[in-house]
C-alpha positions in Angstrom: 0.0 0.0 0.0 1.2 3.5 -0.7 2.6 5.7 2.0 0.0 7.4 4.2 -0.4 10.9 2.7 0.8 12.9 5.7 2.1 15.8 3.6 -1.2 16.1 1.7 -3.0 16.3 5.0 -0.6 18.9 6.4 -1.0 21.1 3.4 -4.8 20.8 3.7 -4.7 21.8 7.3 -2.5 24.7 6.5 -5.0 25.8 3.9 -7.8 25.7 6.5 -5.7 27.7 8.9 -5.5 30.4 6.1 -2.0 31.5 6.9 1.3 31.5 4.9 3.7 31.3 7.9 3.8 29.4 11.1 4.8 26.2 12.7 2.5 23.3 13.6 3.7 21.3 16.6 2.1 18.0 17.7 3.4 15.5 20.2 2.4 11.8 19.7 1.3 9.6 22.5 3.9 8.7 25.0 4.5 5.4 26.8 2.4 5.6 29.9 2.8 3.3 32.9 0.0 2.2 35.1 -0.1 3.6 38.6 2.0 1.6 41.1 2.9 -0.8 38.4 5.7 -1.7 35.9 3.0 -2.4 33.2 2.1 0.1 30.5 -1.3 1.1 29.3 -2.0 -0.3 25.8 -0.6 2.2 23.3 -3.1 4.2 21.2 -1.7 6.9 19.0 -3.1 10.4 19.2 -5.4 10.6 16.2 -4.5 14.2 15.2 -0.8 13.2 15.3 -1.4 10.2 13.2 -3.4 12.3 10.7 -0.4 14.5 10.1 2.3 11.7 10.2 0.9 8.2 9.6 3.2 7.2 12.5 1.9 4.5 14.9 4.9 4.5 17.2 5.2 5.9 20.7 7.1 8.9 22.0 7.4 10.8 18.7 6.8 14.4 17.7 6.2 16.3 14.5 6.5 19.9 13.2 5.3 21.4 10.0 6.8 24.6 8.7 4.0 26.1 6.7 6.1 28.6 4.7 8.7 26.0 3.7 6.1 23.2 3.3 8.4 21.1 5.4 7.2 18.2 7.6 9.6 16.9 10.2 9.3 13.8 12.3 11.1 13.3 15.6 11.6 9.7 16.8 13.1 8.5 20.1 16.7 7.2 20.1 17.0 3.4 20.4 18.1 2.2 23.8 20.1 -1.1 23.4 19.2 -2.0 27.0 15.5 -1.9 26.2 15.6 -3.7 22.9 16.1 -7.1 24.4 12.9 -6.6 26.4 10.6 -4.7 24.1 12.1 -4.7 20.7 12.7 -1.3 19.0 11.0 1.3 17.0 12.1 2.6 13.6 15.6 3.9 12.9 16.0 7.2 11.1 16.6 5.5 7.8 13.6 3.2 8.3 11.3 6.1 9.2 12.5 8.0 6.1 11.5 5.1 4.0 8.2 4.4 5.7 6.7 7.8 6.3 5.6 10.7 4.0 7.8 13.3 5.7 10.6 15.5 4.6 13.0 15.0 7.5 13.4 12.5 10.3 15.4 13.4 13.4 15.9 12.1 16.9 13.9 13.7 19.7 17.1 14.7 21.3 17.3 17.5 18.7 13.7 18.7 19.0 14.0 21.5 21.5 17.1 23.0 19.8 15.4 22.8 16.3 12.3 24.6 17.6 14.5 27.2 19.4 16.4 27.9 16.2 13.1 28.2 14.2 11.8 30.7 16.8 14.9 32.8 16.5 14.6 32.9 12.7 10.8 33.5 12.7 10.2 36.0 15.5 6.6 36.9 16.1 5.4 34.1 13.9 2.8 31.9 15.5 3.3 28.3 16.7 0.1 26.2 16.4 -0.7 23.6 19.0 -3.8 21.7 20.0 -3.8 22.2 23.8 -1.9 24.2 26.4 -0.2 21.1 27.7 0.9 20.1 24.2 3.2 23.1 23.5 7.0 22.8 23.5 8.5 22.5 26.9 12.0 23.3 28.3 12.9 25.7 25.6 15.7 28.2 26.2 14.3 31.8 26.7 13.4 33.5 23.5 12.7 37.2 23.0 10.1 38.2 22.2 8.2 35.3 23.8 6.7 32.7 21.3 3.1 33.3 20.2 1.3 30.0 20.8 -2.1 29.6 19.1 -4.0 26.8 20.8 -7.4 27.3 19.2 -7.0 27.5 15.4 -5.3 24.2 14.7 -8.0 22.1 16.3 -10.7 23.7 14.0 -8.5 23.3 10.9 -7.8 19.7 11.7 -11.4 18.9 12.4 -12.4 20.5 9.1 -9.8 18.6 7.1 -10.5 15.2 8.8 -14.2 15.4 7.8 -13.4 14.9 4.1 -11.5 11.7 3.6 -8.6 11.3 1.1 -8.6 8.2 -1.2 -6.0 6.6 1.0 -8.1 7.0 4.1 -11.2 5.6 2.3 -9.2 2.6 1.3 -8.2 2.0 5.0 -11.8 2.5 6.2 -13.1 0.2 3.4 -10.7 -2.6 4.6 -11.7 -2.2 8.2 -15.4 -2.4 7.2 -14.8 -5.4 5.1 -13.0 -7.3 7.9 -15.8 -6.4 10.4 -18.4 -7.5 7.8 -16.6 -10.9 7.6 -16.7 -11.2 11.4 -20.4 -10.3 11.6 -21.2 -12.8 8.8 -19.2 -15.5 10.7 -21.3 -14.8 13.9 -24.5 -15.2 12.0 -23.4 -18.5 10.4 -22.4 -19.9 13.8 -25.0 -18.4 16.1 -26.8 -21.7 16.6 -23.6 -23.1 18.3 -22.9 -20.1 20.5 -24.3 -20.1 24.0 -23.5 -16.7 25.5 -22.8 -13.1 24.8 -19.2 -13.8 25.8 -18.8 -16.5 23.1 -20.1 -14.1 20.5 -17.7 -11.4 21.6 -14.8 -13.8 21.7 -15.5 -15.2 18.2 -15.8 -11.6 16.7 -12.4 -10.7 18.2 -10.9 -14.0 17.0 -12.0 -13.4 13.4 -10.7 -9.8 13.4 -7.3 -10.7 14.9 -6.9 -13.7 12.5 -7.4 -11.3 9.6 -4.7 -8.9 11.0 -7.0 -6.4 12.8 -5.7 -6.6 16.4 -7.7 -3.7 17.8 -11.3 -2.7 17.8 -12.6 0.8 17.1 -14.6 0.6 20.3 -15.7 -1.9 22.9 -18.0 -4.4 21.2 -21.6 -4.4 22.3 -23.2 -7.9 22.4 -26.6 -7.4 24.0 -29.1 -10.3 24.1 -32.8 -10.0 24.9 -33.7 -7.0 27.1 -30.0 -6.1 27.4 -30.4 -4.6 23.9 -32.5 -1.8 25.5 -29.2 -0.4 26.8 -27.5 1.5 24.0 -23.9 1.0 25.1 -24.2 -2.3 26.9 -20.7 -3.8 27.2 -20.9 -6.4 30.0 -21.3 -9.1 27.3 -21.4 -11.9 30.0 -24.9 -13.3 30.0 -26.3 -16.6 28.5 -28.3 -16.6 25.4 -30.8 -19.2 26.7 -34.3 -17.7 26.6 -33.2 -14.7 24.7 -34.9 -14.2 21.3 -32.3 -11.8 19.7 -28.9 -10.3 19.9 -28.0 -6.8 19.1 -24.3 -6.8 18.2 -22.5 -3.5 17.6 -18.9 -4.2 16.8 -16.2 -2.9 14.4 -12.5 -3.4 14.2 -10.0 -0.8 13.2 -7.3 -1.1 10.5 -4.2 1.1 10.7 -6.0 3.4 13.1 -9.2 3.7 11.0 -12.4 2.4 12.5 -15.5 0.6 11.3 -18.8 0.6 13.0 -21.5 -2.1 12.2 -24.6 -3.2 14.1 -26.7 -6.2 13.3 -29.7 -7.4 15.3 -30.5 -11.1 14.7 -32.4 -14.1 16.1 -30.6 -16.6 18.2 -32.2 -19.5 16.4 -32.3 -20.8 12.8 -36.1 -20.9 13.2 -36.1 -17.1 12.8 -37.5 -14.4 15.1 -38.7 -15.6 18.4 -41.9 -13.6 18.4 -44.2 -11.7 16.1 -43.5 -8.5 18.0 -39.7 -8.9 17.4 -40.3 -9.3 13.7 -42.5 -6.3 13.5 -40.0 -4.0 15.3 -37.2 -5.2 13.1 -39.3 -4.4 10.0 -39.8 -0.9 11.2 -36.1 -0.3 11.9 -35.2 -1.8 8.5 -37.5 0.6 6.8 -36.1 3.5 8.8 -32.6 2.6 7.6 -33.4 1.8 4.0 -35.3 5.0 3.5 -32.7 7.2 5.1 -29.8 5.6 3.2 -31.6 6.0 -0.1 -31.7 9.8 0.4 -28.0 10.2 1.1 -25.8 12.4 -1.2 -23.9 15.7 -1.4 -26.0 18.6 -0.3 -28.3 16.6 1.9 -28.9 18.0 5.4 -28.4 15.0 7.7 -30.8 16.3 10.3 -33.6 16.0 7.8 -33.0 12.3 7.5 -32.9 12.0 11.3 -36.4 13.6 11.4 -37.5 11.3 8.5 -36.4 8.3 10.6 -38.5 9.5 13.5 -41.5 9.9 11.2 -41.1 6.3 10.0 -40.7 5.1 13.5 -43.8 6.9 14.7 -45.9 5.5 11.8 -44.6 2.0 12.5 -45.4 2.3 16.2 -48.8 3.6 15.4 -49.4 0.6 13.1 -48.6 -1.9 15.8 -50.6 0.0 18.4 -48.0 1.3 20.8 -49.1 4.9 19.9 -52.8 4.7 20.4 -53.9 8.2 19.4 -52.7 11.4 17.7 -51.2 12.0 14.3 -47.5 11.7 13.3 -46.8 15.4 13.7 -48.4 15.8 17.1 -46.6 12.7 18.4 -43.3 14.0 17.2 -43.9 17.6 18.4 -44.4 16.2 21.9 -41.2 14.3 21.7 -42.8 10.9 22.3 -40.8 9.2 19.6 -37.6 9.9 21.6 -38.9 7.4 24.2 -38.2 4.6 21.6 -35.5 6.2 19.4 -33.4 8.3 21.8 -30.1 8.7 19.8 -28.9 10.4 16.7 -29.3 8.7 13.3 -25.5 8.5 12.8 -22.1 10.2 13.0 -18.9 10.8 11.0 -16.4 7.8 11.1 -12.7 7.7 10.5 -9.7 7.8 12.8 -12.3 7.9 15.6 -15.4 5.7 15.5 -17.3 9.0 16.3 -15.1 11.1 14.1 -14.6 14.8 14.1 -15.7 17.6 11.7 -15.9 21.3 11.8 -19.7 21.3 12.0 -22.2 19.1 13.8 -23.7 16.5 11.6 -27.0 17.1 13.2 -26.8 20.9 13.4 -30.1 22.8 13.3 -31.2 26.2 12.2 -34.6 27.8 12.9 -36.2 31.1 11.9 -36.2 33.8 14.5 -37.6 37.3 14.8 -35.6 40.1 13.3 -32.9 39.7 10.7 -32.9 36.0 10.1 -32.2 33.1 12.3 -30.7 31.5 15.3 -28.6 28.5 15.6 -29.4 25.4 17.7 -26.3 23.3 18.3 -25.9 20.0 20.1 -25.7 20.0 23.8 -22.1 19.8 25.0 -20.6 21.3 21.9 -19.3 24.5 23.6 -18.8 27.6 21.5 -19.3 25.6 18.3 -22.9 25.2 19.1 -23.6 28.8 18.3 -22.2 28.7 14.8 -24.2 30.0 11.9 -25.6 26.9 10.2 -27.0 28.3 7.0 -26.5 26.7 3.6 -23.2 27.3 1.8 -22.4 27.6 -1.8 -21.4 23.9 -1.9 -25.1 22.9 -2.3 -27.5 24.2 -4.9 -31.2 24.6 -4.6 -31.6 21.8 -7.2 -29.4 19.5 -5.1 -31.4 20.2 -2.0 -34.7 19.6 -3.8 -33.4 16.3 -5.3 -31.7 14.9 -2.3 -34.3 15.9 0.4 -37.6 15.8 -1.5 -39.2 13.1 0.6 -38.1 14.5 3.9 -39.1 18.0 3.0 -42.6 16.7 2.0 -42.9 14.6 5.2 -41.6 17.3 7.6 -43.6 20.3 6.5 -40.6 22.4 5.6 -40.8 25.9 4.2 -38.1 27.5 2.1 -37.3 31.2 2.2 -34.6 33.3 0.5 -31.3 33.5 2.4 -30.1 36.9 3.6 -26.4 36.2 3.0 -26.4 33.8 0.1 -28.6 33.3 -3.0 -29.5 29.9 -1.5 -32.5 28.5 0.2 -32.5 28.1 3.9 -34.8 25.9 6.0 -37.4 27.0 8.4 -37.6 23.8 10.5 -40.8 22.2 11.6 -41.7 22.0 15.3 -40.7 18.4 15.1 -37.1 19.5 14.3 -37.1 21.8 17.3 -38.5 19.2 19.7 -36.0 16.5 18.6 -33.2 19.0 19.0 -33.9 19.6 22.7 -32.0 17.7 25.3 -29.3 15.1 24.6 -31.2 13.1 22.0 -29.3 14.6 19.0 -25.9 14.5 20.5 -23.5 13.1 18.0 -20.2 12.4 19.9 -17.1 14.2 18.8 -18.7 16.0 15.9 -19.0 19.7 15.7 -21.8 20.6 13.2 -22.4 19.8 9.5 -25.8 20.9 8.0 -24.9 19.5 4.6 -23.1 16.3 3.5 -20.2 16.5 1.2 -18.4 14.1 -1.2 -15.9 11.8 0.6 -17.5 12.1 4.0 -17.9 8.7 5.7 -20.7 8.3 8.1 -23.0 5.8 9.7 -26.7 5.3 9.4 -28.0 3.5 12.5 -31.6 3.9 13.5 -33.1 1.9 16.3 -36.1 1.2 18.4 -35.7 0.3 22.1 -37.9 -0.7 25.0 -36.0 0.5 28.1 -38.1 -0.5 31.1 -36.4 1.9 33.5 -36.5 4.9 31.1 -40.1 4.4 30.2 -41.3 4.0 33.7 -39.3 6.9 35.1 -39.3 9.4 32.3 -42.2 8.9 30.0 -45.1 6.9 31.5 -45.4 9.2 34.5 -45.8 12.2 32.2 -49.5 12.9 31.3 -48.6 14.1 27.8 -47.1 10.8 27.0 -49.6 8.6 28.8 -52.4 9.8 26.6 -50.3 8.7 23.5 -48.9 5.3 24.6 -51.0 2.2 25.0 -49.5 0.6 28.0 -51.2 -2.7 27.5 -49.8 -3.0 24.0 -46.4 -1.7 25.1 -46.1 -4.5 27.6 -46.4 -7.1 24.8 -43.2 -5.6 23.2 -41.0 -5.1 26.2 -39.3 -8.5 25.8 -37.9 -7.3 22.4 -35.3 -5.2 24.2 -34.0 -3.2 21.3 -33.3 -3.4 17.5 -30.6 -1.4 15.8 -29.2 -1.7 12.3 -26.0 0.2 11.3 -24.1 0.6 8.1 -21.0 2.6 7.1 -21.6 4.9 4.1 -19.3 6.8 1.8 -20.8 10.0 0.3 -19.9 10.0 -3.5 -20.3 12.7 -6.2 -23.5 11.0 -7.4 -25.0 9.8 -4.1 -23.5 7.2 -1.8 -21.8 3.8 -1.5 -22.6 1.4 1.2 -19.3 0.0 2.3 -20.9 -2.6 4.6 -21.3 -6.1 3.3 -22.5 -7.8 6.6 -25.8 -9.4 5.8 -29.1 -8.1 7.2 -32.8 -8.7 6.6 -33.7 -11.8 4.6 -30.1 -12.5 3.7 -29.2 -12.5 7.3 -31.9 -15.0 8.2 -30.9 -17.3 5.3 -27.3 -17.4 6.5 -28.4 -18.3 10.0 -30.5 -21.1 8.5 -27.7 -22.4 6.4 -25.3 -22.3 9.3 -27.6 -24.7 11.2 -27.9 -27.0 8.2 -24.2 -27.5 7.9 -23.8 -28.1 11.6 -22.1 -24.7 12.2 -18.8 -26.2 11.0 -15.9 -23.8 10.8 -14.8 -25.4 7.6 -18.1 -24.8 5.9 -17.9 -22.1 3.1 -19.5 -18.9 4.3 -17.0 -16.1 3.7 
């Protein structure tokens, strides 16, 4: 495989910084010992450092001189006494051959090199990510160095949202390996007896294919455990459990995958009519939302579309006993069963970064235009102006969001700053944006999708006994909507989630995930039982 395109990434970040001079400075992850122990924590490279270096070795540093377009990597000197115990990292010559950098030096020269740069570039900014990640132990320099610890993070987040071809190839490989592991689980589920065995087999397949690490802790939730979104105990028996919700994805060269499949524990199919009905609703939610993906689409609209489909489905099976779709959504009742966002960016982090929140929201306000509604927990970024940009045309919007616009009672009005339409969001948008329901971890706000973004689409319906009994059923506005007697018949389902990893292309999208779902999934489970779950049976 070609070298990781570190220089391409550095140039892109410099472009987003919008400056012609300056020095980017990033330390990699150091070796860290556990407290009161001679054992180290498992090494995990800092993702921003990796993005600008492609280096997955500890105790390294990098600098990028923007004016000279010069990327320097600093690696630790090799200690002969430690080699016999732990092996060694790269030599200077090996690093020059492996990595897309201009210069490789030893860390022993780092401080002097930075000092000399500061002397030659007085009053030019040094860009770092955090106050504790600026150069330390430098000789006094006059005037004092000007450290910018805000701009680089925004520039990196903006750059990382759009994946390079090399990054896409790494993500594609991670998704493919995870899909193989998911398929293996389906084929052998009849021989597995516990959540732990499913977890172990998934790790076994990934590691056997060269993917030693997972993008996150696998979720293997059987029965009512599936009502906990991030259930990670993975230690209960499958006996008496009708389904398993498995959310698991390996990483490949630091790039993550993220796949969820919900499947029956028996080759006979779904354990109950109720389970099959809920799965069908979630399947429709995902298929409809994926079909609408493409450049210029506002992802929040698809999140609202997923809620509308969920409400219609829950009305059809009788859980919502009165009211119309709009009134149910405006009261926020659908969040009782679909409490999380539709998806998130994916890349070096499973919940990858971007400049803008993938579920950002804009609503009309009195006066000169609008106010922004950001995700809770997003700090100052939540107040960004989230209007349309010139990247999307009105025709793109109309084409990509036609169904969701019709379903969600949107109105279009002329933009004050651009000759582009902006959305006046329905009350359902505003209701769904309240609280933590739309929080997309580690993203910072993206009203429109762009080519070469990679994201997940992961709708779900859950029956959390504790949450329903303590948050929703005591509230009169929800009690009048929910038929408790019907709801009780569905509580055993626990939860259903289906998740795929999607690449946004110039003409629409590509679903990178090949793990079976729906009818194909059930057929693989059936065939696995017929061939006695044999490991030698052809199923990959």
